[in-house]
C-alpha positions in Angstrom: 0.0 0.0 0.0 1.6 3.2 -1.2 0.2 6.3 0.4 1.4 9.9 -0.1 2.8 11.8 2.8 1.0 15.1 2.9 2.1 18.1 5.0 -0.8 19.8 6.8 -0.5 23.6 7.2 -3.0 25.4 9.3 -2.9 28.3 11.9 -1.5 27.4 15.3 -0.7 30.6 17.2 -3.4 32.7 18.7 -6.2 30.5 19.9 -4.0 27.4 20.3 -6.7 25.2 21.8 -9.1 25.8 18.9 -6.4 25.7 16.3 -5.1 22.4 17.7 -8.6 20.9 17.5 -9.0 22.1 13.9 -5.6 20.7 12.9 -6.6 17.3 14.3 -9.8 17.6 12.2 -7.8 18.5 9.1 -5.5 15.5 9.7 -8.5 13.2 10.1 -9.9 14.5 6.9 -6.6 13.9 5.1 -6.4 10.3 6.5 -9.9 9.7 5.3 -8.7 10.8 1.8 -6.1 8.0 1.9 -3.0 10.0 2.6 -0.7 10.1 5.6 -1.1 13.5 7.2 1.9 15.2 8.8 1.2 18.2 11.0 4.4 19.3 12.8 2.5 21.9 14.7 0.7 19.1 16.5 4.0 17.5 17.6 6.7 20.1 17.9 5.0 22.3 20.5 4.9 19.3 22.8 8.6 19.9 23.5 9.4 23.3 22.0 7.9 26.5 23.5 5.9 28.5 21.0 6.4 31.7 23.1 10.2 31.4 23.1 11.3 33.0 19.8 14.4 30.8 19.4 12.4 27.6 20.0 9.6 28.7 17.7 12.2 29.4 14.9 13.7 26.0 15.6 10.3 24.4 15.3 9.6 26.2 12.0 12.9 25.0 10.6 12.2 21.4 11.7 8.8 21.6 10.0 10.3 22.9 6.8 12.7 20.0 6.7 9.8 17.6 7.2 8.0 19.4 4.4 10.8 18.5 2.0 9.9 14.8 2.6 6.3 15.3 1.6 4.5 14.8 -1.8 2.1 17.7 -1.3 1.3 20.6 1.0 -2.4 21.0 2.0 -3.3 24.4 3.3 -6.3 24.7 5.7 -7.9 27.6 7.5 -9.4 31.0 6.7 -6.1 32.8 7.2 -2.5 32.2 6.3 -0.2 32.8 9.3 3.4 33.9 9.1 4.5 30.3 9.7 2.2 29.0 7.0 3.6 31.7 4.6 7.0 30.2 5.1 5.7 26.7 4.5 4.0 27.8 1.3 7.2 29.6 0.1 9.3 26.5 0.8 6.9 24.2 -1.0 7.0 26.6 -4.0 10.8 26.6 -3.8 11.0 22.8 -3.8 8.3 22.4 -6.4 5.9 20.6 -4.0 2.3 20.9 -5.2 0.2 23.1 -2.9 -3.5 22.2 -2.4 -5.7 24.9 -0.8 -8.4 23.0 0.9 -11.9 24.6 1.0 -12.9 23.5 4.5 -16.6 23.4 5.1 -18.8 22.7 8.1 -19.9 19.5 6.5 -16.3 18.2 6.3 -15.9 19.0 9.9 -19.0 17.1 10.9 -18.2 14.1 8.8 -14.7 13.8 10.3 -15.3 14.5 13.9 -13.4 12.4 16.4 -15.6 10.6 18.9 
């Protein structure tokens, strides 16, 4: 079984609790589409401090390295954050296809985690 590894980009900073819940929903949706979702912003803040500028930068650089291993970048959310802008620019630089996902309430309901 050959599944694509897809980088999931969505807002994290700001309302971290809400943004984390949404990132989980986006990953679940991607998994239901038959790809392997990779959302570094769900992993890296577990051990890197988002409010520490040096650690935040380290996390972004780690994420960009992971992006280089992916087949596509899927962009979710109603806004593009500074970190997402860097991910999009890196995908463009590497020639990785960028898919802007038009997230709807129906998608959210159909992929809710119970």
